[in-house]
Each structure stands twice: as C-alpha cells, then as structure tokens.
N, C-alpha and C positions, 0 to 999 in steps of 0.2 A: 058157590063160587066155582069158576071154571078151572080146568086144569091149567089153562095159560094164565089165569089172574094168580092162581097159587105160585105159580113160577116166577111171575113177576114180584110177588111179596116176598118170596124166598130169596131171590137175587137182590132185591132192595135191602133186605135185613142182613144178609150175608155181607154185602158190600159195605153197608153204613157201619156196622159193628166193627167186623174183622178188619176190613179194608181202611176205614176212616176212624175208628174209634169213636163214633157217634153214639152216645149212650141213651139220648133222647128217643132215639128209633126204638128202643127196646120198650119204652113206656107206650109208644104210639102203635107198634106192630105186634107185641107179644102179649099173650093172654095172661091173665092174673095167676094162672096156675102153671105157667111155663116151665119146662124142666129141661136141662142139658146134661148131657153124659159123654164123655171122651174117655178113653183109657187112660190118659195122663192124670185124669181128675181123682182124687182120693173119694170122692162121693158125688151124687147127683146134685146139680146146682139148681137154685130157683132163680127168678128175675134178678134179684139183688145181688146174689152171688156171681151170676153170670156178668152183671155190670162190672163188678170188682175185678173179675178175671180179665174181661177185655181191657178195662184201663190198665191194669198191671201189666199186661202184654204190651200194650202200646207205650208204656213208661220203660219197660226194659229193652223194647226194641224200637226207639222212636223214629227210625227211618224205615220201618216196616212197609214194604210193598207187597199188596196182596191183589191177586188177579184171579178172577173167576175164568176158567177155561171151558167150562161146559155146564149145562143144566139140563136134567132130565126129570120130567114130571109124569106122574100117573096118579089120577085121582087127588087125594089129599096129601100125597107125599111128593117131595121135590128133592132130588139129589143134585148138590152142587159140587163140582170137582174144582180144586183150586191149587194155585201155587203160591208161595210166601217166601219172602226173603227180608233179612234184615241184620242189623249189627247190634250186638248184645251190649249197649252201652249203660244200661240202667238196672237196678235190682229187680229181679222177678220174685216178688214176695211169696206168691202161693206155693213156690218151688224153693223157697229159701236159698235163692241162687244170686250171689253178687255178681257183678258184671265181669264178663270174661273179655270184652272188647274185640271178639272175633265174629265174623260174618257167618251166616248159615242161609241155606235155602232148602225148602222141603215142600212136599205136597201133600194133599189129604182129601178127604171127602166129607161134606157134612150133609146130613140127611134131616129135611125139615118136615114137620106134619103140621098142615095148615088146616084149621077148621073155622069156617064162618068169617075168613079174612084175617085170623089172628094166629100167629106161630105158637103152637102149644108144646111143641118139643123139637129139641136139635140134638142129634146123635151124630157122633163123628169119629174119624179114624185118621190119624195123621202119623208122619214118620218121625216120631219122637225119638227114636233110637238115633236115627240119622242126624237129627239137630243136636243131641248131645255128643254125638261124636265130632261133629264140626265145631261145636263149642270147646271141644278138648276135655269134656267132663267124662268120656268113656273112651278107651282105648278103641282104635280101629282095627 
C-alpha cells in the first residue's frame, strides 16, 4: 500500500469510529490482531474491547462532534490530529462515570499503523486531564 492509501484508510477508520460511532468499520478495516492503547485505558484493547470503548464513548457523549484537523503519513504509520467536543449526558462505563451534564472540548492525536490495507495498531494521546476538569471531576 502507498503512503497515501494508508493515510486514506486511517482517516476513514478514525472518522467512522470516533466521529460516527460506526463499529462495522472495525470489522472491515482492522486486522484480527488489532491493538489499541491510550494513557486513559487501564490495558491494551483488542478489536472487541475497542468496539465497546467507542460505543461507550458515544453513549456517554451522544452529541460528540469529532473533527480531523490534520493527517501526516510516512510508510505504514499515519498520525491523525483531531479535536472533539460533546456533552456528558450518559454513563461512561469504562470509567465508571455517571453523567455530569457538562460539556467539554479537547484535542488529541492518534497514530495508526497500517499493514497490507488493515489497521493493526492505534496509539493515542488525548487531553484527559482537561476533559476531567471541564466535567468538574478534577479541580482546575
């Protein structure tokens, strides 16, 4: 796959999962041994764990607006820079967090590794501290 093709796959995967909550795209574009790691997660997630996390995020933030602001690719790695905003109206189970009914906006970066047209890894960094502060869970 070319670097441009990898970039298109990563953009589509990121937009469809985080942006739209489309879990079917995981089965379409992620490898069977897909792994996900972010500092907010207590452990590395596999495909099924990732689907649960994405669904949980969209349940907790039903009005989530997710925007890809840039994509940079080299070889099999693609970095997606993004911003998100939403109102915490539902429980976020993976954090054991009941709704606060407050809004938050934050940014982050997700780095995808793509091999033979399949996403095999997603690693990310997000402003979790800023989100928790905006939701009133941590003092500013």
